[in-house]
C-alpha positions in Angstrom: 0.0 0.0 0.0 2.8 2.4 0.8 4.0 2.5 -2.8 0.6 3.3 -4.1 0.1 5.9 -1.3 3.3 7.6 -2.3 2.2 7.9 -5.9 -1.2 9.3 -4.8 0.5 11.9 -2.6 2.9 12.9 -5.4 0.0 13.3 -7.8 -1.9 15.6 -5.5 0.7 17.4 -3.4 3.7 17.5 -5.8 6.6 15.3 -6.8 8.7 16.5 -3.8 6.1 15.3 -1.3 7.3 12.2 0.5 5.4 9.8 2.8 7.3 9.6 6.1 4.9 7.4 8.0 1.4 5.9 7.5 -0.3 4.7 10.7 -3.7 2.9 10.8 -5.6 4.4 13.8 -7.9 2.3 16.0 -11.7 3.1 16.0 -14.2 3.3 13.2 -16.7 0.5 12.8 -16.9 0.4 9.1 -14.0 2.3 7.5 -10.3 2.8 8.0 -8.7 6.1 9.3 -5.0 6.6 8.7 -2.6 9.3 9.9 -0.2 10.1 7.0 2.9 12.1 7.8 4.3 14.0 4.8 7.7 15.7 4.3 7.8 18.5 1.7 10.5 21.2 1.1 11.9 20.6 4.6 8.6 20.9 6.4 6.6 18.1 8.0 2.8 18.0 7.9 0.2 15.3 9.0 -2.9 14.4 7.0 -5.8 12.2 7.6 -6.8 9.5 5.1 -10.3 7.9 5.2 -10.9 4.9 3.1 -12.8 1.7 2.6 -10.6 -1.1 1.2 -13.1 -1.7 -1.7 -16.6 -1.0 -2.7 -17.8 -4.2 -1.2 -16.4 -3.4 2.2 -18.1 0.0 2.1 -21.5 -1.5 1.3 -21.2 -4.6 3.5 -23.2 -3.1 6.4 -26.6 -1.7 5.4 -27.2 0.9 8.1 -28.0 3.9 5.9 -24.5 5.1 5.2 -24.0 7.5 2.3 -20.6 6.3 1.2 -17.2 8.0 1.5 -17.5 10.0 -1.7 -20.7 11.7 -0.6 -19.2 12.1 2.9 -16.3 14.0 1.3 -18.8 16.3 -0.5 -20.7 16.9 2.7 -17.5 17.8 4.6 -16.5 20.2 1.8 -20.0 21.9 1.9 -19.9 22.1 5.7 -16.4 23.7 5.6 -17.7 26.3 3.2 -20.8 26.9 5.4 -18.6 27.8 8.4 -19.0 24.5 10.2 -15.8 23.3 12.0 -15.1 20.6 9.5 -11.7 19.7 8.0 -10.6 20.7 4.5 -10.7 17.9 1.9 -7.3 17.8 0.1 -7.8 15.1 -2.5 -10.3 12.4 -3.5 -9.0 8.8 -4.2 -9.8 7.8 -7.7 -9.9 4.3 -9.3 -6.5 4.9 -10.9 -5.0 5.4 -7.4 -5.7 1.7 -6.5 -6.3 2.6 -2.8 -9.9 1.7 -2.6 -12.6 4.4 -1.9 -11.8 7.4 0.2 -10.2 10.8 0.5 -7.3 12.7 2.1 -8.1 15.6 4.4 -6.5 18.2 6.6 -5.2 16.8 10.0 -6.6 18.7 12.9 -5.4 18.5 16.5 -7.8 17.6 19.4 -9.2 14.7 21.3 -11.9 12.4 20.0 -12.0 9.8 22.8 -15.5 10.3 24.3 -14.6 9.0 27.8 -11.6 11.4 28.0 -13.7 14.4 26.9 -16.3 13.6 29.5 -14.0 12.7 32.4 -10.3 13.8 32.0 -9.1 16.7 34.0 -7.6 18.6 31.1 -11.1 19.1 29.7 -12.6 20.3 32.9 -12.4 24.1 32.1 -13.9 23.7 28.6 -16.7 21.2 29.3 -19.1 23.9 30.5 -18.9 25.5 27.1 -19.4 22.4 24.9 -23.2 22.1 25.1 -23.5 25.7 23.8 -20.9 25.1 21.1 -22.7 21.9 20.0 -25.9 23.8 19.7 -24.3 26.4 17.5 -22.6 23.9 15.3 -25.8 21.9 14.8 -27.6 25.1 13.9 -25.0 25.8 11.2 -25.3 22.2 9.8 -29.1 22.5 9.7 -28.8 25.7 7.7 -26.8 24.1 4.9 -28.3 23.8 1.4 -29.7 20.3 0.9 -30.9 20.8 -2.7 -27.6 19.7 -4.4 -27.6 16.5 -2.5 -31.3 15.8 -3.0 -31.1 16.5 -6.7 -28.1 14.2 -7.1 -29.9 11.5 -5.2 -27.0 11.2 -2.7 -29.1 12.0 0.4 -32.5 10.7 1.4 -35.3 13.0 2.5 -37.1 11.0 5.2 -40.3 11.8 7.2 -40.0 10.8 10.9 -42.4 7.9 10.5 -40.5 6.6 7.5 -37.2 6.7 9.5 -38.8 4.7 12.3 -40.2 2.1 9.8 -36.9 1.8 8.0 -35.1 0.9 11.2 -37.8 -1.4 12.3 -37.7 -3.2 9.0 -33.9 -3.6 9.4 -34.5 -5.3 12.8 -37.3 -7.5 11.4 -35.0 -8.7 8.6 -32.5 -10.0 11.2 -35.2 -12.5 12.4 -34.2 -12.2 16.1 -37.0 -12.0 18.7 -36.3 -9.2 21.1 -39.6 -7.9 22.5 -38.2 -4.7 23.9 -37.3 -3.6 20.4 -40.9 -4.5 19.1 -42.3 -2.5 22.1 -40.1 0.5 21.3 -40.9 0.4 17.6 -44.6 0.3 18.2 -44.3 3.3 20.6 -42.3 5.3 18.1 -44.6 4.6 15.2 -47.7 5.4 17.2 -46.2 8.7 18.4 -44.2 9.8 15.4 -44.4 13.5 14.6 -46.5 14.1 11.5 -45.1 17.6 10.8 -41.5 18.8 11.1 -38.8 20.7 9.2 -36.5 19.0 6.8 -32.9 19.9 7.3 -29.5 18.4 6.7 -28.9 16.0 9.6 -25.2 15.1 10.3 -26.6 11.8 11.5 -23.8 10.9 14.0 -23.2 14.2 15.8 -22.1 12.9 19.2 -19.3 12.8 21.8 -16.7 10.6 20.0 -17.2 12.2 16.6 -16.3 15.7 17.8 -12.7 16.7 18.0 -12.2 18.8 21.2 -9.4 21.1 22.0 -9.0 21.4 25.8 -8.6 25.2 25.5 -11.1 26.2 22.8 -13.6 23.4 22.5 -14.8 21.9 19.2 -12.1 21.9 16.6 -13.8 19.6 14.1 -17.0 17.8 13.4 -16.1 14.3 12.0 -17.7 11.2 10.4 -20.6 12.4 8.2 -21.3 9.0 6.7 -24.9 8.8 8.2 -26.2 12.1 6.9 -29.8 12.5 5.7 -32.5 15.2 5.4 -35.1 14.9 8.1 -36.3 16.4 11.5 -33.7 18.6 13.1 -34.7 17.3 16.6 -33.4 13.9 15.6 -29.8 15.2 15.1 -29.9 17.1 18.4 -31.2 14.1 20.4 -28.5 11.7 19.1 -26.0 13.8 21.0 -28.0 13.1 24.2 -28.4 9.4 23.9 -27.2 7.6 27.0 -24.6 5.5 25.1 -22.6 8.6 24.3 -22.4 10.0 27.8 -19.6 7.5 28.7 -20.8 6.9 32.2 -21.4 10.5 33.1 -25.2 9.9 32.7 -26.3 12.8 34.8 -25.1 15.2 32.1 -27.5 14.6 29.3 -25.5 16.2 26.5 -22.6 13.9 25.7 -21.7 13.4 29.4 -20.4 17.0 29.5 -23.4 19.4 29.4 -27.0 20.3 30.1 -29.9 20.0 27.6 -31.3 23.5 28.4 -27.9 25.0 27.4 -27.8 23.0 24.2 -31.4 24.0 23.2 -30.9 27.6 24.1 -27.9 27.9 21.9 -29.5 25.9 19.1 -32.8 27.8 19.1 -31.1 31.2 19.3 -28.8 30.4 16.4 -31.3 28.6 14.2 -34.5 30.6 14.9 -36.3 27.4 15.7 -38.0 26.4 18.9 -37.1 22.7 19.5 -38.6 21.5 22.7 -37.5 19.0 25.4 -40.4 16.7 24.5 -39.2 16.5 20.9 -35.7 15.6 22.1 -37.0 12.9 24.4 -38.9 11.2 21.6 -35.9 11.2 19.4 -33.7 10.0 22.3 -35.9 6.9 22.4 -35.4 6.5 18.7 -31.6 6.9 19.0 -31.4 4.2 21.6 -33.6 1.9 19.4 -31.6 2.7 16.3 -28.3 2.0 18.1 -29.6 -1.3 19.4 -30.6 -2.4 15.9 -27.2 -1.2 14.6 -25.4 -3.4 17.1 -27.5 -6.4 16.1 -26.8 -5.7 12.4 -23.0 -5.5 13.1 -23.2 -8.7 15.1 -25.0 -10.3 12.1 -22.2 -9.5 9.8 -20.0 -11.8 11.8 -22.7 -14.5 11.8 -23.0 -14.3 8.0 -19.2 -14.2 7.4 -19.2 -10.7 5.9 -16.9 -9.4 8.6 -15.1 -11.9 10.8 -13.3 -9.5 13.1 -13.9 -10.3 16.8 -15.1 -6.7 17.2 -18.4 -7.5 15.4 -19.9 -10.1 17.8 -18.9 -8.0 20.8 -20.6 -5.0 19.3 -23.6 -7.2 18.6 -23.9 -7.8 22.4 -24.1 -4.1 23.0 -27.6 -4.2 21.6 -28.8 -4.8 25.2 -27.4 -1.4 26.3 -29.6 0.4 23.8 -32.6 -1.6 24.9 -31.9 -0.7 28.6 -31.9 3.0 27.6 -35.3 2.4 25.9 -36.5 0.8 29.1 -35.4 3.7 31.2 -37.0 6.3 28.9 -40.3 4.4 28.4 -40.7 2.3 31.5 -39.1 4.3 34.3 -39.9 2.1 37.3 -37.4 0.9 39.8 -34.7 -1.7 38.9 -35.6 -5.3 39.1 -33.8 -8.1 41.1 -30.9 -9.5 39.1 -30.9 -13.3 38.7 -28.8 -15.3 41.1 -25.7 -17.2 40.1 -26.2 -20.7 38.8 -24.5 -23.5 40.8 -22.5 -25.8 38.5 -21.1 -29.2 39.7 -17.8 -28.9 37.8 -14.3 -28.2 38.8 -13.5 -25.7 37.4 -16.9 -24.4 36.4 -17.5 -23.0 32.9 -17.5 -19.5 34.4 -14.1 -20.1 36.1 -12.6 -21.3 32.8 -13.8 -18.2 31.1 -12.5 -16.1 34.0 -9.0 -17.7 33.5 -9.1 -17.0 29.8 -10.1 -13.3 30.4 -7.3 -12.9 32.9 -4.7 -14.4 30.6 -5.7 -12.2 27.7 -5.7 -9.0 29.8 -2.6 -9.6 31.9 -0.4 -11.8 29.7 -1.3 -11.3 26.1 -2.5 -7.7 25.7 0.6 -6.1 27.3 2.9 -7.8 24.8 1.0 -6.2 21.8 0.6 -2.8 20.3 -1.9 -0.8 18.3 -4.7 -2.7 16.7 -3.4 -6.1 17.9 -3.5 -4.9 21.5 -7.0 -3.5 21.0 -8.3 -6.9 19.6 -6.7 -8.8 22.5 -8.7 -6.5 24.9 -11.8 -7.1 22.9 -11.2 -10.9 23.2 -10.8 -10.5 26.9 -14.2 -8.7 27.0 -15.7 -11.7 25.1 -14.3 -14.1 27.7 -15.9 -11.9 30.4 -19.3 -12.1 28.7 -19.0 -15.9 28.5 -18.2 -16.1 32.2 -21.2 -14.0 33.2 -23.4 -16.0 30.8 -22.3 -19.2 32.5 -23.2 -17.7 35.9 -26.5 -16.1 35.2 -28.1 -17.2 31.9 -29.8 -20.4 33.3 -31.6 -18.6 36.2 -32.4 -15.6 34.0 -34.1 -17.8 31.4 -36.1 -19.7 34.1 -37.3 -16.4 35.5 -38.2 -15.1 32.1 -40.1 -18.3 31.2 -42.1 -18.0 34.5 -43.0 -14.4 33.8 -44.1 -15.2 30.2 -46.2 -18.2 31.2 -48.1 -15.9 33.6 -48.3 -13.1 31.1 -49.5 -15.2 28.2 -51.4 -17.9 30.1 -49.6 -20.6 28.2 -47.0 -23.3 29.0 -44.5 -23.6 26.2 -40.7 -23.4 25.8 -39.1 -20.0 26.4 -38.2 -19.5 22.8 -41.8 -20.1 21.6 -43.3 -17.9 24.3 -40.8 -15.1 23.5 -41.7 -15.3 19.8 -45.4 -15.2 20.6 -44.9 -12.1 22.8 -43.2 -10.4 19.9 -46.2 -11.3 17.6 -48.6 -9.9 20.2 -46.8 -6.6 20.5 -46.4 -6.2 16.7 -50.1 -7.0 16.1 -51.4 -4.8 18.8 -52.9 -7.8 20.7 -51.3 -6.6 24.0 -51.6 -3.1 25.3 -48.3 -1.2 25.8 -49.6 0.0 29.2 -49.9 -3.6 30.4 -48.0 -3.5 33.7 -47.0 -7.2 33.6 -45.6 -6.7 30.1 -43.6 -3.7 31.2 -42.2 -5.5 34.3 -41.2 -8.5 32.1 -39.5 -6.3 29.5 -37.5 -4.4 32.2 -36.4 -7.6 34.1 -35.4 -9.3 30.8 -33.4 -6.5 29.5 -31.7 -5.8 32.8 -30.7 -9.4 33.2 -29.2 -9.4 29.7 -27.2 -6.3 30.4 -25.8 -7.8 33.6 -24.3 -10.5 31.3 -23.3 -8.3 28.4 -22.0 -5.2 30.3 -22.7 -5.0 34.0 -21.1 -1.6 34.4 -23.7 -0.2 32.1 -26.4 -1.1 34.6 -24.7 1.0 37.2 -24.4 3.9 34.8 -28.1 3.6 33.9 -29.1 3.6 37.6 -27.3 6.9 38.1 -28.8 8.4 34.9 -32.4 7.2 35.7 -32.2 8.6 39.2 
């Protein structure tokens, strides 16, 4: 790749431009991000290369992405509109033999969401970030959408259509997760029938914002999920619990307050987006993220992407469902299932514990970069297996008992679960049914205890 990259750089920056270093950065679920260091005329400059290896890899995950070429056009348009977006330097063409992508200006700042929300160096700027986010979103929503709509590169979607599109994606996976059916029905029954149509960034959140500890937002990144729809949807995504990185009390990205965000946005845009509108789209955001996680997990199951990252991301679907539970069914937390007793030495859980400890303490420290990251992901997988061995059996027994009482039938858990999904989809059971709500909460909480127990603790603090 380096030889092809060198030729690409010379073609666009000049024959005296030399690639000193090319480093693949971690992060990014569907595309690669590289730091490219260039020496030219005695000066040294970093650039950022975004690419998909080929057209198939870019289209392998059907989650509404616009593709890297459209993303480049959006970034260019945003830069012209005054949004803090990087400058595009060059587009990769077929002749470059580097796949699909573009080279852009390198900007300094932090993108790790947990550091932005928690690290001491961002303490002084955090109080200004909600306002800055509101102002940036207002600028994005003022951008001209006509060139993209006329070219067919962006979709114009009514709220109800957006909900249905995501629900159809879930149904196509053929997994029976009743909390997602419950949430979809709520969203469809309460979808706004009238709203503005503006350019939505689609993934404006902590983690896709580059933050300078002294000045705040230095860049808005990752435009691959853009569309034309309700502005409240874009604002709410920033507030979804998954992007607060454990600082759940601060609704906006784990760093700010919603009233500050809305005050800045409404003052800059001239609109009057309400808290109720944000709350509705926060439910959707949690629902959408859960379906995305399932879809990414499915790419591993089908062999499209065999990285260990994909099944682990698939298990994060329960986190989004817990957020839906807390937004729609805000009762107290249920009792977590007790640990299963297993007459083995060592038990399945203990074997998985040993594997996790080995990966974390003996393997990961020997590795660097992407390899180290994947070893840590593998350790997380071992942790999930350990908790599943401890809790799954009792959780399933409890779920089966609840379903038998709710549906009045005595069948295997899998059959009862499928029947509950059918009842929710068909409107046979009322969404206000208290036994249904209690079952959904207990089921989702038990699954999160297995998949990511720390997320339960985060959610308790956010819900309170």
